[in-house]
N, C-alpha and C positions, 0 to 999 in steps of 0.2 A: 425706716430707721431700724426696725427690728431685724430686717435682713442684714444690715450692716453689723449689728452686734453678733448675730448668729455666725456670720462669716469670720469675724475676729475670733470668736470662741472656737470654731472648728480649726482655724489655723493655729491656735495656741495650744490645743489639747494634744497630748502624745497619741500616737496610733495605738489602737487596742491590740494586744498580743493574744493570738489564738493558740499558741504552742507551735504552730507551723511557721517556719522561717523562709522568707524568699531570698534566694541567692542568684548569682549570675552563673550560667553554665557556658563553658567554652572548651571545646575539645583540644587535645594536645596540638600545639602549633609553634612554629618558630617566629611568628609575627609578634611584635611587641604591642600591636594594636588589636586587642581581643575584647571587643565590646560585649560579645556573648548575648545570650537570651535568658530571661528570668526562668527560674525553676523553684519548686517547693521542696524543701528538705523534710526528712523524716524527723520524728520526735527526738532521737538521740544523735542528730547530725548538726554540724556547724558548716558555715560557709568557709571555703578555703581558696587559696591560690597556691598552685604548685609551680616551683621553678626547678627545671632540670638543667644540669650542666654536664658537659663532656669536654675533655681536654682539647683545646684548640678550636672549639666550635662555639657559635652563638648559643645562648640559652634557649630552652623551650619552656612554654608555660601552659597551664591549664587551670580551669576554675570550675567550681561546682559545690556539691555537698559531700561531706565525708563524716564518717563516724567520729565522735568526739575523741575516742581512744586512739585514733590514727593521727591526730594533730601533731605536727612536728616530726613525724616519722620520715625516714628516708627509704626510698624504694627504687629499684631499677626499672626503667621504662624504655621501650624501643620506639624510636621515631625515625622513619625513613632509613631503616637498617642500622642505625647507630643507637647504642645503649647509653642512656643518660642516667645520672643520679638525681632523682627528683625528691625534693623536700616540700611537704605540704604545710603551709602556714595558715592557721585558722584565725578567724576574726569574729567579733560579736556585732550583732545588729542586722537589720534588714538591708540586703543588697550591699553589705560591707565590702564585698570582693569585686565591686564594679570598678571600672576605670576611674581614675581621679577626675573630679569635676573642677574645671578652672574656677578659682575663687570669684572672679568677676561675674560669672553666670549666677552663682548662688546669691551674691549681693544684689544683682539686678532683679532676680526673682523675688527676693524678700522685699525689696523696695517697691516693686510693682504691686505685690500683694498688700502691703501696708497702705499704699496710696489708694488702691481700689476700696479697701475696707474703710478708710477715712472718708472717701468720697461718698460711700453709701451711708455712713453715719451722719454726714452733714446734710444729707437730703431731707 
């Protein structure tokens, strides 16, 4: 029974912030599917997603950590010989620049966690 209460407590508490933020890194790509890999940002950095455009071409994207002062800035980047206008949009929170998670998956995970916690409590 104590294990059940402990599980519910751990699930309910927010994660402890250590100053370092985890973000997703994805190199410049023309693929809209950029799941990337986790990386740790510096103290004065935020997670970002950059979207680059060029006339008549599909957009390019990248993700990672960027200095807070560069959020929202526009810069020229070259990808496969083409110069794109890239705007970096910052976000707050751990892994906030990851690919969107379908709502059904989050709901299923929460339901499963709650069911397991209740089962442990009732034992």
